[in-house]
C-alpha positions as CSV (number, residue, x, y, z in Angstrom):
1,M,0.0,0.0,-0.1
2,I,1.5,3.6,-0.9
3,F,-0.6,6.3,1.3
4,I,-0.2,9.9,-0.2
5,D,-1.6,12.5,2.0
6,G,-4.2,14.9,0.3
7,I,-4.8,13.8,-3.0
8,G,-8.2,14.0,-4.6
9,I,-10.1,13.7,-7.7
10,G,-11.0,17.3,-8.6
11,K,-12.4,19.7,-11.6
12,K,-11.0,19.5,-15.3
13,D,-9.2,23.1,-14.6
14,K,-6.1,23.8,-16.0
15,E,-5.6,27.0,-13.7
16,F,-6.0,25.5,-10.1
17,N,-5.8,21.6,-10.7
18,P,-1.9,21.0,-11.2
19,F,-2.5,17.7,-13.0
20,F,-4.4,19.1,-15.7
21,K,-2.1,22.1,-15.7
22,F,1.0,20.4,-15.9
23,G,0.3,17.0,-16.8
24,F,1.0,13.7,-14.8
25,N,2.7,11.0,-17.1
26,T,1.3,7.9,-14.3
27,F,-2.3,9.1,-15.5
28,R,-1.9,9.8,-19.0
29,T,0.3,6.7,-20.1
30,L,-1.2,3.9,-17.9
31,F,-4.9,5.2,-17.8
32,G,-5.1,7.4,-21.2
33,E,-6.2,10.6,-19.5
34,I,-6.2,12.5,-16.0
35,P,-9.3,12.1,-13.8
36,S,-11.7,14.6,-13.0
37,T,-15.3,15.0,-11.7
38,D,-16.6,14.6,-14.8
39,N,-14.6,11.6,-15.3
40,P,-13.6,10.0,-12.3
41,L,-13.3,6.3,-13.5
42,L,-10.4,5.1,-15.5
43,V,-10.0,1.3,-16.1
44,R,-7.1,-0.1,-18.1
45,D,-5.1,-3.3,-18.4
46,K,-6.4,-4.5,-14.7
47,K,-5.5,-1.3,-13.2
48,Y,-8.0,1.0,-11.7
49,L,-8.3,4.4,-10.7
50,F,-11.1,5.7,-8.9
51,P,-12.8,7.8,-6.2
52,L,-13.6,6.9,-2.8
53,D,-15.9,8.8,-0.2
54,S,-13.7,10.8,2.1
55,N,-16.5,12.8,3.8
56,L,-18.3,9.9,5.5
57,G,-21.6,11.4,6.0
58,M,-20.0,14.3,8.0
59,N,-20.1,18.3,7.3
60,G,-17.1,20.2,7.1
61,L,-13.8,19.3,5.5
62,P,-12.3,16.2,6.2
63,Q,-8.7,16.2,8.2
64,S,-6.1,13.9,8.4
65,G,-6.4,12.6,11.9
66,T,-9.8,10.9,11.3
67,G,-9.1,10.4,7.5
68,Q,-6.3,8.4,8.2
69,A,-7.8,6.4,11.3
70,S,-11.0,5.7,9.4
71,L,-8.6,4.4,6.4
72,F,-6.1,2.5,8.0
73,C,-8.3,1.1,10.7
74,G,-11.7,0.2,8.9
75,F,-13.9,2.4,11.0
76,N,-15.8,5.9,10.5
77,A,-13.7,7.8,12.9
78,A,-15.2,11.4,11.8
79,E,-18.6,10.0,13.2
80,F,-17.1,8.1,16.1
81,I,-16.0,11.6,17.4
82,G,-18.5,13.7,16.1
83,K,-16.4,15.5,13.5
84,H,-13.6,15.6,11.0
85,F,-10.6,15.9,13.2
86,G,-6.8,16.7,12.6
87,P,-4.1,16.3,11.6
88,F,-2.9,14.4,14.5
89,P,-5.5,11.6,16.0
90,Y,-8.5,12.6,18.3
91,T,-7.4,10.9,21.7
92,T,-10.6,8.9,22.0
93,T,-9.3,7.1,18.8
94,L,-6.0,6.1,20.1
95,P,-6.9,2.6,21.4
96,K,-8.5,1.8,18.0
97,I,-5.6,3.3,16.3
98,K,-3.4,0.6,18.4
99,K,-5.9,-2.2,18.1
100,D,-7.0,-1.9,14.6
101,H,-4.5,-0.6,12.4
102,I,-4.0,-2.7,9.1
103,L,-0.3,-2.8,9.7
104,I,-0.9,-4.1,13.2
105,H,-3.5,-6.6,11.8
106,F,-0.7,-8.3,9.5
107,Y,2.0,-7.7,11.5
108,K,0.5,-10.6,13.7
109,Q,-0.1,-12.7,10.8
110,R,2.3,-15.1,9.2
111,G,4.4,-13.2,6.4
112,G,4.1,-10.2,8.7
113,S,4.0,-6.6,7.5
114,F,6.4,-3.7,7.1
115,F,6.2,0.4,7.5
116,A,9.0,1.3,4.9
117,N,9.2,4.9,6.2
118,A,12.4,5.7,7.8
119,Y,12.9,8.6,10.5
120,P,15.7,11.2,10.7
121,K,17.7,12.1,13.9
122,P,15.3,14.9,14.8
123,F,12.1,12.4,15.0
124,F,14.0,10.5,17.7
125,D,14.7,13.5,19.8
126,Y,11.2,14.6,19.6
127,L,9.9,11.1,20.9
128,K,12.8,11.6,23.8
129,S,11.4,14.8,24.9
130,G,8.4,13.1,25.6
131,R,6.0,14.9,23.3
132,E,3.4,12.2,21.9
133,R,1.8,14.3,18.6
134,L,2.4,11.6,15.9
135,G,0.4,10.7,12.7
136,V,-2.0,7.5,12.8
137,T,0.6,5.2,11.6
138,A,3.6,6.4,13.5
139,A,1.3,6.3,16.9
140,S,0.3,2.7,16.1
141,C,3.6,1.6,15.7
142,R,5.0,3.5,19.0
143,M,1.9,2.0,20.8
144,N,2.7,-1.4,19.7
145,N,6.6,-0.8,20.2
146,I,7.2,-1.7,16.2
147,K,10.8,-0.1,15.9
148,F,11.0,2.8,13.4
149,N,13.7,2.4,10.6
150,T,16.6,4.7,10.9
151,V,19.0,6.6,8.6
152,T,21.2,3.3,9.0
153,N,18.0,1.6,6.8
154,V,17.9,4.3,4.4
155,R,21.9,3.5,3.8
156,K,21.2,-0.1,3.6
157,G,18.3,0.0,1.1
158,T,15.9,-1.2,3.4
159,A,13.8,1.5,3.8
160,L,13.0,5.1,2.2
161,T,12.7,8.5,3.6
162,A,9.1,9.9,3.3
163,E,10.2,12.0,0.2
164,V,11.2,9.1,-1.7
165,T,14.6,10.4,-2.8
166,N,17.1,11.4,-0.1
167,D,17.7,15.0,-1.6
168,R,15.6,16.6,1.4
169,W,17.6,14.6,4.3
170,N,20.8,15.9,2.9
171,D,20.0,19.4,1.8
172,R,17.8,20.3,4.9
173,L,19.3,17.9,7.6
174,K,22.8,17.8,6.4
175,Y,23.0,13.9,6.1
176,T,25.3,12.5,3.3
177,L,23.2,10.1,2.2
178,P,23.9,8.4,-1.8
179,K,21.7,10.6,-4.2
180,I,19.2,8.0,-5.8
181,K,16.2,8.8,-8.5
182,S,12.5,7.9,-7.9
183,Q,12.7,5.2,-10.1
184,T,15.7,3.6,-7.8
185,A,13.4,4.1,-4.4
186,A,10.5,2.8,-6.4
187,R,12.6,-0.7,-7.0
188,R,13.6,-0.8,-3.5
189,L,10.3,-0.5,-2.5
190,L,9.0,-3.1,-4.5
191,K,12.1,-5.2,-3.1
192,I,11.3,-4.7,0.3
193,S,7.6,-5.8,-0.5
194,E,8.7,-9.2,-1.5
195,K,9.5,-10.1,2.1
196,Y,6.4,-9.5,3.7
197,K,2.8,-10.2,3.2
198,F,1.8,-6.3,3.8
199,T,3.9,-3.5,3.1
200,L,3.0,0.5,3.8
201,Y,4.9,3.6,2.3
202,E,3.3,7.2,3.2
203,F,4.2,10.3,1.1
204,Y,3.1,13.6,2.7
205,L,4.5,16.2,0.6
206,L,1.6,16.5,-1.6
207,D,-0.5,17.8,1.1
208,H,2.0,20.4,2.1
209,L,2.1,21.5,-1.6
210,G,-1.8,21.8,-1.5
211,H,-1.7,24.0,1.8
212,L,0.7,26.4,-0.5
213,R,3.5,25.5,1.3
214,I,7.2,25.1,0.1
215,K,6.2,26.2,-3.2
216,D,9.7,26.6,-4.2
217,E,10.0,22.7,-4.3
218,F,6.7,22.2,-6.1
219,N,8.5,20.8,-9.4
220,A,10.7,18.6,-7.7
221,I,8.5,17.1,-5.5
222,Y,5.8,16.3,-8.3
223,N,8.0,15.0,-10.7
224,V,9.4,12.8,-8.3
225,L,6.1,11.5,-7.2
226,D,5.1,10.8,-10.8
227,L,8.1,9.0,-11.6
228,F,7.9,7.0,-8.3
229,L,4.4,5.8,-8.9
230,F,5.2,5.3,-12.6
231,T,7.8,2.8,-12.0
232,I,6.0,1.0,-9.0
233,L,3.0,0.7,-11.5
234,T,5.0,-0.9,-14.5
235,E,7.6,-3.3,-12.9
236,F,5.8,-4.9,-10.1
237,D,4.8,-8.6,-10.5
238,Y,1.2,-8.4,-11.4
239,K,0.7,-12.1,-10.9
240,K,1.7,-11.9,-7.3
241,T,1.2,-8.8,-6.0
242,T,-1.8,-6.1,-5.3
243,I,-0.9,-2.6,-5.2
244,V,-3.2,-0.1,-3.7
245,I,-2.5,3.9,-3.7
246,C,-4.8,5.6,-1.5
247,S,-5.5,8.9,0.3
248,D,-7.0,10.3,3.6
249,H,-8.9,13.2,1.9
250,G,-8.6,15.6,-1.2
251,N,-6.7,18.8,-1.1
252,F,-3.7,19.0,-3.9
253,E,-6.4,18.7,-6.7
254,D,-7.3,22.3,-6.1
255,L,-5.0,25.0,-5.4
256,S,-7.7,27.5,-5.7
257,T,-7.7,26.7,-2.0
258,K,-5.0,26.5,1.2
259,T,-7.7,24.0,2.8
260,H,-8.7,20.5,2.1
261,T,-11.5,19.6,-0.3
262,R,-14.6,17.6,-0.1
263,N,-13.6,16.0,-3.3
264,P,-13.3,12.4,-3.4
265,S,-10.2,10.7,-2.4
266,L,-8.2,9.3,-5.3
267,T,-7.6,5.8,-5.3
268,I,-5.6,2.9,-7.6
269,T,-5.5,-0.7,-7.4
270,A,-3.6,-2.7,-9.7
271,G,-2.5,-6.4,-9.7
272,K,-3.7,-9.8,-8.0
273,Y,-6.7,-8.5,-6.5
274,S,-7.1,-5.1,-8.1
275,E,-10.9,-5.6,-9.4
276,E,-11.8,-7.2,-6.2
277,I,-11.0,-4.2,-4.2
278,F,-12.2,-2.0,-7.0
279,N,-15.7,-3.7,-6.9
280,S,-16.0,-3.8,-2.9
281,V,-14.8,-0.1,-1.9
282,K,-16.9,2.7,-1.3
283,S,-15.4,4.9,1.3
284,I,-11.9,5.3,2.5
285,K,-13.0,3.4,5.6
286,D,-13.6,0.1,3.6
287,I,-10.3,-0.6,2.3
288,K,-8.9,-2.2,5.6
289,S,-11.6,-4.9,5.3
290,V,-11.7,-5.4,1.8
291,I,-7.8,-6.0,1.6
292,I,-7.8,-8.4,4.5
293,K,-10.6,-10.3,3.1
294,N,-9.0,-10.5,-0.4
295,C,-4.9,-10.7,0.5
296,R,-4.8,-13.5,2.8
């Protein structure tokens, strides 16, 4: 599973929808066109691109805390607490995040699971300080005593930075990691996934771009993600592996606003059980149960 924070299916708008403004090779080459609210379902060669509801019957704009809890843990977290909430998990959802996260489900099964993201030293300094505001997956790993990947894992090629390549760690955190291309990172993730029943990788920078932050890095981030996804979807083993690419809410697809959107979340399934998953999910809270049902 590849989770991308804040990517929805938006209007066919060349001014404010970056996918129409700049193009996106993954969509155009593998699905024939860019998805939009007018044409949200694209199917080609056992690959499915489609919308999922992330509003979950609640008013207001979907948020990461409840959205990711719903997606990874298989329940309507927004309804559970009575509102959308984020960016971090609502306190009363933490017991369910600890117990019900899809990563934990497969972690306890034969074949296991693996969270492929690595964290830099500032993250571990943050934990040592006693602060506990973490995203849904990191919180679940922390509460279940699952070891986080470090820079050592990145050097060994057994984990990825959250930015796909190593450039931001080198430029901003003064690491001296080898430079790698998006294609190399994608192949590493595919190799890692061969060892586990379930592998999760999370990418957050699109949501930052959607909030109109780090604008000076727009082109680099956009192109890195496009090449990364294209390599994943063209080089994985279709007969043995199921790819699920999903998100918690819309945001990046509409740069006319700095906030999240009520657009449907963009979802892609490809490979072995792609059709079964496509046919069975209606909202982000369905993803966990459908993956577990089909990917035993």
